[in-house]
N, C-alpha and C positions, 0 to 999 in steps of 0.2 A: 504494500500500500504506500503511495507517495506520502512523503513527509511534508507537512506545512512548514514553510520557511519561517524561522525566527532568528534572532540575533545569535543564538547558541548553535544553530544548525551548521554542521561541518559539511560544506559542499566541495571543498578542494579548490585547486587553482583552475581558473577558466582557460580552456585551450582554444575554444571558438565561441564567439558571441554574435548574435544578430537579433533583430526585431522581426517577429512574425505577426501576421494578422490573424485574428481569432477565427476567421473563415474567409474563403475565397469570395471575392466580389466579382460578379459577372456583369457584362454590358448586355442588356437585354433589349433587343430591337422591337419594333412595332409588331412584326410577325409573331414573335414569341408571346407577346402580350395577348394578341388576338387569339392565337391557338390555345393558350392557357385558360383564358376566360371562357372560350367556347367549350372546351373540354369540361371545365368546372360547372358551367351551366347545364350541359348535357347530363353530367353525373348527378347533379342535384335534382333535375327533372326526373331522371330514372329512379332515384332514391324515393322521391315523393310518389311516383306512379306505382312503385312496388311496396308502398307503406313502410319503407325502411328509413325511419326518421333519424336514427342514430347515424347511419351512413351520410345522410344529408348534413347533419350537424358537423360530422368529421370533415367533410369536404369544405364546408363554409369556414370552419376554424382553420383549416390548412391554408385557405386562400387569405384569410386575415393575417396569419403568421407570415406568409410569403410577402404580402404587401408591407407589413411592418418591418420585416427584415430588410427589404430593399430600400427603405427610407432611412436606415440607420447605418452609419459608417462602422465597419468592424474595428474593435479595439485593438491596439498594438500591445503585444505581449513580449517581454524579453525572454530570449532563449539562450542557453549556454551549455556547451559540452565541457565538462570538467574532468579532472583526473579521477574523481570518485563517483561521478554519475552525471545526470542530466537535470538542468534547472529549466522549468517552463513556468513562467509567471511567478506565482508564489508557492510552487510545489517543487520538491526535490525528489528525483527518482534515482535510487541507487542502482548501479549496474546489475546487481543480483536480482532485481525485479524484472529483468528482461531475459527472454529466451534467446533472442537474436535481433539483428537489425537488417534492414534491406533498403535499397534505394530504387526509386523509379525515376529515371532521368531520360526524358525524351523531349520532343518538340512541344508536347501538350502539357507536361508537368515535370517539375524538378522537386521531388519530395523524398524526404527521409522518414522511414518508418521504424519504430521500435516495437517488436513483437513482445507483448507482456506475457508473463507466466500465468496471470490470473485469467481464469476461463471466462468470467463475465465482464472483464474490462477490455475495451477495444484497443487495437494498436494505437500507439502514440504517433500522430501524423504531424510532421514538421516541414513546411515549405522551405526550400533551400535558397530561394531568391538568387542572389549573385555569388553564392559561396562556391568554392572549388570542391566538387564532389570527390575527386581522387584524394585530396588531402584529408578530408573528413573520413573517407573510407579507410585509409591507412591508419588513422588515429583510432577509430572504433574497432578495427580488426585486432588491435592489441588487447582489448578488454572484452569484446563480445564476438560471438560467431556471426558470420554474415550468411544469410539465407538467400542463395542465388536462385532458388526455385520459386520463391514467392512472387506473385504478381500483384498489381494494384488492386485493392479491394473493389468488388463490383459496385458497392454503394458509392465509393468515391468517383468511379468512372461514370456511373449514371448521373450523379449530381453535377459533374462537370459538363457532360454532354447535354443534359437537359437544363442546365443553368439554374438549378434549384438551390444548391448549397450556398 
């Protein structure tokens, strides 16, 4: 379980530091808005026609959340790789909390993932922005295994392609 940072928390010497955004911000065009609103209206009409009021409420709440999220700038969070673990915002993750790390580095995304040992906790996802992936890989290989078989999670790919996240 990640440790909440306090003045007494021993995090080690920072090896790499950068600022990450809380979530990816997408530029959504008119076509995206028209399609999303149309699908939402069709789903609500279907839900009401089949007397599935819970589904209609879920669709409406999802639309409200998407609208509110698009109006708010993602907060900036400090990230650091240290010699003892990883600091993300006000949390410190010791290296022994991770099974491995992996990187997805292509034209669409440059992301560093930490595979957690906890079954119910998702992988830690860190955008690499303008960092050198080879230097980070070399540093992390000294303390963690690299999982070369892992691919980008389906939820991340879907969110990026549908511009939802």
